[in-house]
C-alpha positions in Angstrom: 0.0 0.0 0.0 1.3 3.4 -0.9 -0.8 5.3 1.6 1.0 5.7 4.9 -0.9 3.9 7.6 0.5 4.0 11.1 -0.6 1.9 14.1 -2.4 4.8 15.7 -5.0 4.5 12.9 -8.0 2.9 14.7 -8.6 0.6 11.7 -5.0 -0.6 11.3 -6.0 -4.2 11.3 -8.6 -3.6 8.5 -6.7 -2.0 5.6 -9.6 -0.8 3.5 -11.2 0.9 6.5 -7.8 2.3 7.4 -7.3 3.7 3.9 -10.8 5.3 4.1 -10.1 6.8 7.5 -7.0 8.5 6.1 -9.1 10.0 3.3 -11.7 11.5 5.6 -10.7 15.0 6.7 -12.0 16.5 9.9 -14.5 19.2 9.4 -15.0 22.2 11.8 -18.7 21.3 12.3 -18.4 17.6 11.4 -18.8 16.0 8.1 -22.0 14.3 6.8 -21.0 10.8 5.8 -22.9 8.0 4.1 -21.8 4.4 4.6 -23.4 2.5 1.7 -23.8 -1.2 2.3 -22.8 -0.7 6.0 -24.0 -4.1 7.1 -23.5 -4.0 10.9 -22.0 -0.5 10.8 -18.7 -1.6 12.4 -16.9 1.1 10.4 -19.3 3.8 11.6 -19.2 2.7 15.3 -15.4 3.1 15.5 -15.3 6.1 13.2 -17.6 8.1 15.6 -15.2 7.5 18.4 -12.3 9.1 16.4 -13.7 11.8 14.1 -16.4 14.4 14.1 -18.9 13.1 11.6 -22.6 12.9 11.1 -22.9 9.2 10.2 -25.6 7.6 8.1 -25.6 4.0 7.2 -27.8 2.1 4.7 -27.9 -1.6 3.8 -30.3 -3.9 1.9 -30.3 -6.5 4.7 -33.4 -5.6 6.8 -32.6 -8.1 9.5 -29.1 -6.6 10.1 -30.5 -3.1 10.1 -33.1 -4.0 12.7 -30.4 -5.2 15.1 -28.6 -1.8 15.2 -31.3 -0.2 17.2 -31.5 3.6 17.3 -28.0 4.5 18.5 -26.8 4.9 14.9 -28.6 6.5 12.0 -28.8 3.3 10.0 -31.7 2.5 7.7 -32.8 0.2 4.8 -31.3 1.1 1.5 -33.9 2.2 -1.0 -33.8 3.0 -4.8 -33.6 5.9 -5.1 -32.0 6.8 -1.8 -34.1 8.8 0.6 -31.7 11.8 0.6 -31.7 15.0 -1.3 -29.2 16.0 -3.9 -25.8 17.2 -2.8 -26.3 16.0 0.8 -23.1 14.2 1.8 -19.5 15.4 2.2 -18.2 11.8 2.1 -19.6 8.5 0.9 -17.9 5.2 1.6 -18.7 1.9 -0.1 -16.5 -0.8 1.2 -16.6 -4.3 -0.5 -20.1 -3.7 -1.9 -19.9 -3.1 -5.6 -18.7 -6.7 -6.4 -22.1 -7.9 -4.9 -24.2 -5.6 -7.1 -25.6 -6.3 -10.5 -26.3 -2.7 -11.7 -23.2 -1.1 -10.5 -23.4 2.0 -12.7 -26.9 2.8 -11.5 -25.8 2.5 -7.9 -22.8 4.8 -8.4 -24.9 7.4 -10.3 -27.3 7.5 -7.3 -24.4 8.0 -5.0 -23.1 10.8 -7.2 -26.5 12.5 -7.0 -26.4 12.7 -3.2 -22.7 13.6 -3.0 -21.8 17.3 -2.7 -19.9 18.8 -5.7 -16.7 19.0 -3.6 -17.3 15.7 -1.8 -15.3 12.5 -1.8 -16.3 8.9 -2.7 -14.1 6.2 -1.1 -14.4 2.6 -2.2 -12.8 -0.7 -1.9 -13.3 -3.8 -4.1 -11.5 -7.1 -4.6 -8.7 -6.6 -7.1 -8.2 -9.0 -10.0 -4.9 -10.8 -9.4 -3.3 -14.3 -9.6 -5.1 -15.6 -6.5 -8.6 -14.4 -7.5 -9.6 -18.0 -8.4 -9.3 -18.9 -4.7 -12.2 -16.6 -3.7 -14.4 -18.8 -1.5 -17.4 -16.5 -2.2 -17.5 -18.0 -5.7 -17.4 -21.6 -4.8 -21.2 -21.7 -4.4 -21.5 -20.7 -8.1 -18.7 -23.0 -9.4 -19.7 -26.1 -7.3 -23.3 -25.6 -6.4 -24.1 -29.2 -5.5 -21.1 -29.6 -3.4 -21.7 -26.3 -1.7 -25.4 -27.3 -1.0 -24.4 -30.6 0.7 -21.6 -28.9 2.7 -23.9 -26.1 3.9 -26.8 -28.4 4.8 -24.5 -30.6 6.8 -22.7 -27.8 8.6 -25.9 -25.7 9.2 -29.3 -27.0 8.1 -31.5 -27.5 5.0 -33.8 -24.7 6.1 -31.0 -22.3 6.6 -29.5 -23.2 3.2 -32.9 -22.6 1.5 -33.3 -19.3 3.4 -29.9 -17.9 2.6 -29.2 -19.3 -0.9 -32.4 -20.4 -2.5 -35.3 -18.3 -1.2 -33.7 -15.2 0.3 -36.2 -12.4 1.0 -33.6 -9.9 0.1 -33.0 -11.2 -3.4 -29.6 -12.5 -2.6 -27.6 -15.7 -3.0 -25.7 -15.5 0.2 -24.7 -11.8 0.1 -24.6 -11.4 -3.7 -27.5 -10.2 -5.8 -29.2 -13.1 -7.7 -28.8 -11.3 -11.0 -25.1 -10.9 -10.4 -24.4 -14.5 -9.4 -20.6 -13.9 -9.1 -18.3 -12.2 -6.6 -16.5 -10.0 -9.0 -12.8 -9.0 -8.9 -11.9 -5.7 -10.7 -9.0 -4.6 -12.9 -8.0 -1.0 -12.4 -9.2 0.1 -15.8 -12.7 -1.4 -15.1 -13.0 0.8 -12.0 -11.7 3.8 -13.8 -14.3 3.3 -16.6 -17.1 2.6 -14.2 -16.5 5.6 -12.1 -16.1 7.8 -15.2 -19.5 6.7 -16.6 -21.1 7.3 -13.3 -19.9 10.9 -12.9 -16.8 10.5 -10.9 -13.1 11.3 -11.4 -10.4 9.3 -9.6 -8.3 11.1 -7.1 -6.3 8.3 -5.4 -5.7 4.7 -6.4 -4.1 2.2 -4.0 -4.2 -1.4 -3.0 -3.6 -3.8 -0.2 -2.4 -7.4 0.3 -1.3 -10.3 -1.8 -1.7 -13.6 0.1 -5.1 -12.7 1.5 -7.1 -15.3 -0.4 -4.8 -18.4 0.1 -4.5 -17.4 3.8 -8.3 -17.2 4.2 -8.7 -20.5 2.3 -6.2 -22.4 4.5 -7.8 -20.9 7.7 -11.2 -22.1 6.5 -10.1 -25.6 5.6 -8.3 -26.1 8.9 -11.1 -24.3 10.9 -8.6 -21.9 12.3 -9.4 -18.3 11.2 -6.1 -17.0 12.4 -3.9 -19.8 11.2 -1.3 -17.2 10.5 -0.2 -14.7 13.1 -1.6 -11.1 13.2 1.9 -9.8 12.3 1.8 -11.7 9.0 -1.7 -10.3 8.1 -0.5 -6.8 8.8 2.8 -7.3 6.8 0.8 -8.7 3.9 -1.8 -5.9 4.0 0.7 -3.0 3.9 3.6 -4.6 2.0 1.6 -5.5 -1.1 -1.2 -3.9 -3.2 -2.8 -6.7 -5.2 -5.7 -8.3 -3.3 -7.8 -5.2 -2.7 -8.3 -2.2 -4.9 -8.7 1.0 -2.9 -9.8 4.3 -4.4 -11.0 7.8 -3.7 -12.8 9.9 -6.3 -14.4 13.3 -6.7 -17.5 14.4 -8.4 -17.0 15.3 -12.0 -15.9 13.6 -15.2 -12.3 12.5 -15.6 -10.1 14.5 -17.9 
């Protein structure tokens, strides 16, 4: 990673969040920030402890949103979003685009609600030599094997709810129409952002061994099969596994 991340960054162990944190500048009266695809709002909870921001989170998973209570301003994502034009100073969208079928439409809606001088911060999986090891795609490559495994390790009802008859229109956490956990080349992100009304400010990356490490941890049922120091070294020494980007509003030149 090219961006300098020190251990006093509260998100040091989560490199895409750490990158986003460095891009968010403190405002005198606090910035208005949208966390699109916030899930359980872990980014927002820690961010509020460290920066003056007016935090809003949205996600399509109604069950997760309901669990957040009223402490945070977290709501169900709608199309279009229930915010006026030019409303947010910062929008973050971490590890979300790869789950979405109509990515351009989503980004255009985010562009609408972002201020003219605002910043979009995103992270997605980067296309690289280990992309084929992405466990999120095994359910699409080996559907029968995945079904048997999930029913044995969980239950048939849970499998049907999560992967067959999801009320949220998802296969796991990926939109049914998408049916693939996408990894992006840099030029794909540049073109997508350009078509959606954004211009790239900063491009960066994180990690290299992330997918094989996750895979081995999953196989051996030991999430932290490798020590924390190895994960941190990999995250900040290399730039291949995650694509990190900040962008402004306006067409690229």
